[in-house]
C-alpha positions in Angstrom: 47.7 71.7 -11.2 46.5 73.6 -8.1 43.9 75.4 -10.2 42.6 72.1 -11.5 42.6 70.7 -7.9 40.6 73.7 -6.7 38.0 73.3 -9.4 37.7 69.6 -8.6 37.1 70.4 -4.9 34.4 72.9 -5.8 32.8 70.3 -8.1 33.0 67.7 -5.3 31.3 70.1 -2.7 28.5 71.0 -5.1 27.9 67.3 -5.9 27.8 66.4 -2.2 25.4 69.3 -1.5 23.2 68.1 -4.3 23.2 64.5 -3.0 22.5 65.6 0.5 19.5 67.6 -0.7 18.2 64.6 -2.7 18.7 62.4 0.3 16.7 64.8 2.5 14.0 64.8 -0.1 13.9 61.0 -0.2 13.6 60.9 3.6 10.7 63.4 3.5 8.9 61.5 0.8 9.2 58.2 2.7 7.9 59.9 5.9 5.0 61.3 4.0 4.2 57.9 2.4 4.2 56.3 5.8 2.0 58.9 7.6 -0.2 59.8 4.6 -3.6 60.9 5.8 -6.3 62.6 3.8 -7.5 65.7 5.5 -10.6 67.6 4.5 -11.2 71.3 4.5 -14.7 72.9 4.3 -15.0 75.9 2.1 -18.1 78.1 2.3 -18.6 81.1 -0.1 -21.4 83.6 -0.1 -22.6 83.8 -3.7 -24.6 86.9 -2.8 -21.5 88.7 -1.7 -19.5 87.4 -4.7 -22.2 88.6 -7.1 -22.4 92.0 -5.4 -18.6 92.4 -5.5 -18.6 91.6 -9.2 -21.4 94.2 -9.8 -19.4 96.8 -7.8 -16.3 96.1 -9.9 -18.3 96.7 -13.1 -19.8 99.9 -11.6 -16.4 101.2 -10.8 -15.5 101.0 -14.5 -18.0 103.6 -15.7 -18.6 105.8 -12.6 -16.3 108.6 -11.7 -14.5 108.3 -8.3 -16.9 110.6 -6.5 -20.0 108.9 -7.7 -18.6 105.4 -7.0 -17.7 106.4 -3.5 -21.2 107.7 -2.9 -22.7 104.5 -4.3 -20.6 102.4 -2.0 -21.5 104.5 1.0 -25.2 104.3 0.3 -24.9 100.5 -0.3 -23.0 100.1 3.0 -25.7 101.9 4.9 -28.4 99.9 3.3 -26.6 96.6 4.0 -26.2 97.6 7.7 -29.9 98.2 7.9 -30.7 94.9 6.3 -28.2 92.9 8.3 -30.8 91.5 10.7 -33.3 90.9 7.9 -30.6 88.9 6.1 -30.1 86.7 9.1 -33.7 85.7 9.0 -33.9 85.1 5.2 -34.0 81.6 3.9 -30.7 80.0 3.1 -29.7 78.1 -0.1 -26.8 75.8 0.1 -25.2 74.9 -3.2 -23.4 71.6 -3.7 -21.5 70.4 -6.8 -21.4 66.8 -8.1 -19.4 65.9 -11.2 -19.6 62.1 -11.6 -17.3 59.5 -13.0 -18.0 55.8 -13.6 -17.5 55.0 -9.9 -19.3 58.1 -8.5 -16.1 58.7 -6.6 -17.4 61.9 -5.0 -20.4 60.2 -3.3 -18.7 59.8 0.1 -17.7 63.5 0.1 -21.3 64.4 -0.9 -22.6 62.3 2.0 -20.4 64.2 4.4 -21.4 67.5 3.0 -25.0 66.6 3.5 -24.3 65.4 7.0 -22.9 68.8 7.9 -25.9 70.6 6.4 -28.5 68.4 8.1 -27.2 69.6 11.5 -28.1 73.2 10.7 -30.8 73.3 8.0 -34.1 75.0 8.9 -37.5 74.2 7.3 -37.3 77.3 5.1 -33.8 76.4 3.8 -33.0 74.7 0.5 -30.2 72.6 -1.0 -29.3 73.0 -4.6 -27.2 70.3 -6.3 -25.5 71.2 -9.6 -25.2 67.8 -11.1 -23.3 66.5 -14.1 -23.0 62.8 -14.8 -23.5 60.3 -17.6 -23.8 57.4 -15.2 -21.6 54.5 -14.2 -21.8 51.5 -11.9 -25.2 50.7 -10.4 -24.1 50.2 -6.9 -21.9 53.4 -6.9 -24.7 55.6 -8.2 -27.2 53.9 -5.9 -25.0 55.0 -3.0 -24.9 58.6 -4.4 -28.6 58.7 -5.0 -29.2 57.5 -1.4 -27.2 60.4 -0.1 -29.6 62.9 -1.8 -32.6 60.8 -0.6 -31.6 61.7 3.0 -32.6 65.3 2.3 -36.1 64.2 1.1 -36.5 62.0 4.1 -35.9 65.1 6.3 -38.4 67.2 4.3 -35.6 69.5 3.1 -36.3 71.2 -0.2 -34.0 69.7 -2.8 -33.4 71.3 -6.2 -31.2 69.6 -8.8 -29.8 71.6 -11.7 -28.6 69.8 -14.8 -26.7 72.1 -17.2 -25.2 69.4 -19.4 -26.0 65.8 -18.6 -27.8 63.6 -16.1 -28.2 60.2 -17.7 -28.4 56.6 -16.3 -26.9 56.8 -12.8 -26.9 60.6 -13.1 -30.6 60.6 -13.6 -31.0 58.1 -10.7 -29.5 60.9 -8.6 -31.3 63.8 -10.3 -34.8 62.3 -9.9 -34.6 62.5 -6.1 -35.1 66.3 -6.4 -38.4 68.0 -5.4 -37.7 70.3 -8.4 -35.5 69.2 -11.3 -34.2 71.8 -13.7 -32.4 71.3 -17.0 -31.2 73.4 -19.8 -32.9 73.0 -23.2 -30.2 70.8 -24.7 -29.1 68.9 -21.5 -29.0 65.1 -22.0 -31.6 63.5 -19.7 -32.8 59.9 -19.1 -31.1 56.6 -20.1 -33.2 54.7 -17.6 -31.7 51.3 -18.4 -29.0 48.9 -17.5 -26.2 47.7 -19.7 -23.3 45.3 -19.4 -20.8 44.1 -22.0 -17.6 42.0 -21.9 -15.4 40.3 -24.5 -14.9 36.5 -24.5 -11.5 35.0 -25.5 -12.5 31.4 -25.3 -12.2 30.6 -29.0 -8.8 32.4 -29.2 -7.5 30.3 -26.3 -8.9 27.1 -27.8 -7.3 27.8 -31.2 -3.9 28.0 -29.4 -4.7 24.9 -27.3 -4.9 26.8 -24.0 -7.4 25.4 -21.4 -9.1 27.8 -19.0 -11.2 26.5 -16.1 -13.6 28.3 -13.9 -14.3 26.5 -10.6 -17.2 27.7 -8.5 -19.1 26.8 -5.4 -22.7 27.9 -6.0 -24.7 27.4 -9.2 -24.6 31.0 -10.2 -21.4 32.2 -8.7 -20.1 32.9 -12.2 -22.5 33.2 -15.1 -20.4 34.8 -17.9 -16.6 34.8 -18.1 -13.9 36.5 -20.2 -11.9 33.3 -20.9 -14.2 30.3 -20.2 -16.9 28.9 -22.5 -20.1 30.7 -21.9 -23.4 28.8 -21.9 -26.9 29.7 -22.8 -27.9 29.0 -19.1 -25.3 31.5 -18.0 -26.4 34.1 -20.5 -30.0 33.6 -19.4 -29.1 34.1 -15.7 -27.0 37.2 -16.5 -29.9 38.8 -18.4 -32.2 37.9 -15.6 -29.9 39.8 -13.2 -29.8 42.8 -15.5 -33.6 42.8 -15.7 -33.8 42.8 -11.9 -31.4 45.8 -11.7 -33.6 47.6 -14.3 -36.7 46.9 -12.4 -35.1 48.3 -9.2 -34.0 51.4 -11.2 -37.6 51.9 -12.6 -39.1 51.5 -9.1 -36.7 54.1 -7.7 -37.5 56.6 -10.4 -41.2 56.0 -10.1 -41.1 56.4 -6.4 -39.3 59.8 -6.7 -41.5 61.0 -9.7 -44.9 59.3 -9.5 -46.2 61.5 -12.3 -44.0 59.7 -14.9 -45.3 57.1 -17.4 -42.4 54.9 -16.4 -42.9 52.3 -19.1 -42.7 55.0 -21.7 -39.5 56.5 -20.5 -37.6 53.5 -19.0 -36.4 52.0 -22.3 -32.8 53.2 -22.1 -33.4 56.3 -24.3 -32.1 59.8 -23.8 -33.8 63.1 -24.5 -32.8 66.7 -24.6 -34.1 69.1 -22.0 -37.2 70.3 -24.0 -38.2 66.7 -24.8 -37.6 65.7 -21.2 -39.9 68.5 -20.0 -42.7 67.2 -22.2 -42.2 63.7 -20.8 -42.2 65.1 -17.2 -38.6 63.9 -16.6 -37.8 67.4 -15.6 -39.9 70.2 -14.1 -38.5 73.4 -15.7 -36.0 74.6 -18.3 -33.5 76.9 -16.7 -29.7 77.2 -16.2 -28.2 76.8 -12.8 -26.8 80.4 -13.0 -30.3 81.8 -13.8 -31.9 79.8 -10.9 -29.3 80.9 -8.3 -29.6 84.5 -9.4 -33.3 84.2 -9.0 -32.9 82.8 -5.5 -30.5 85.5 -4.5 -33.4 88.0 -4.6 -35.0 86.4 -1.6 -32.5 84.2 0.0 -28.8 84.0 1.1 -27.0 81.6 -1.2 -23.8 79.8 -0.1 -21.6 77.4 -2.0 -20.4 74.6 0.2 -17.6 72.2 -0.7 -15.5 69.7 1.2 -12.0 69.4 -0.3 -9.2 67.0 0.3 -6.3 69.0 1.6 -2.7 67.9 1.1 -0.8 67.3 4.4 1.7 69.9 5.2 4.7 67.5 4.9 3.5 66.5 1.4 3.2 70.2 0.3 6.7 70.9 1.7 8.1 67.8 -0.1 6.6 68.9 -3.4 8.0 72.4 -3.0 11.4 71.0 -2.1 11.4 68.7 -5.2 10.6 71.7 -7.4 13.5 73.8 -5.9 16.0 70.9 -6.2 15.0 70.3 -9.8 15.4 74.0 -10.6 18.8 74.1 -8.9 20.0 70.9 -10.6 19.1 72.3 -14.0 21.0 75.5 -13.2 24.0 73.7 -11.7 24.5 70.9 -14.2 26.4 72.9 -16.8 28.7 74.3 -14.1 29.3 70.9 -12.6 30.5 69.7 -16.0 32.5 72.7 -16.8 35.9 71.7 -15.2 35.9 68.5 -17.2 34.9 69.8 -20.6 37.8 72.2 -21.1 40.2 71.6 -24.0 
């Protein structure tokens, strides 16, 4: 009897400890939820130094220890002599933009550009490695306007497209002074599209009425559930055409050499075709271009990242520890009551 009572007390203490830990976790999570703030952290990496470090690592594999040490010594001496020269070399700042439908990274891109504009010199350059198949007109208009700020300040802007810059992606890419693409990158799609289903006949067959009340003749042109009219369709198409004309004007303003009526039909082309149509300026990968620039400039990758608040990181770690402990304790907690 005493043995069973002792086992029960041990079980009770472990259970209370576990519940106390879970309670603490809940308090932390609630606190984090109330005081959640997105913090940003700026990361800057010298791609010249990274590339040289990788080269040194390769050299170490096939040089004997003495030869490798001599090579590093000579390199260190040369770097020291060129330190002042490097400070005066042009700088290339590399930004990455991978787009979704809402161009969600546009605000971060804008803040990255704001930081750079405060220190860019006339001889410096900004390179944007861009990948996007497009999305909402207003979202990509915002993202393209961020890049346009560099053109307005006469800062050399190069955009590299390794895979795709179509529709809104090309709206951004065309702002570049120099637009590079790989031979099979997807380029173009200078057009506007909208599509939506209509459930009016389905609702009508089930005797369900759906009313759309508006103040303003064109407040609602097409709807998902109401009965669409020819007048509404006509107005909707007119709005699409206006957006298309704005898109064409934007591209033509950035690349006046284009035959805009030829390329603005919503088609896409691969890099080699796009070069022939002057949609891009050169066929080249971003890696090859940056390696080329490293020969005459200091190249830095710049990225703003959202950093998890400390309390949130602690909460996540605490949850992982508690989960691990629970999995380890559960068989032991059940043991006193599973004996036969």
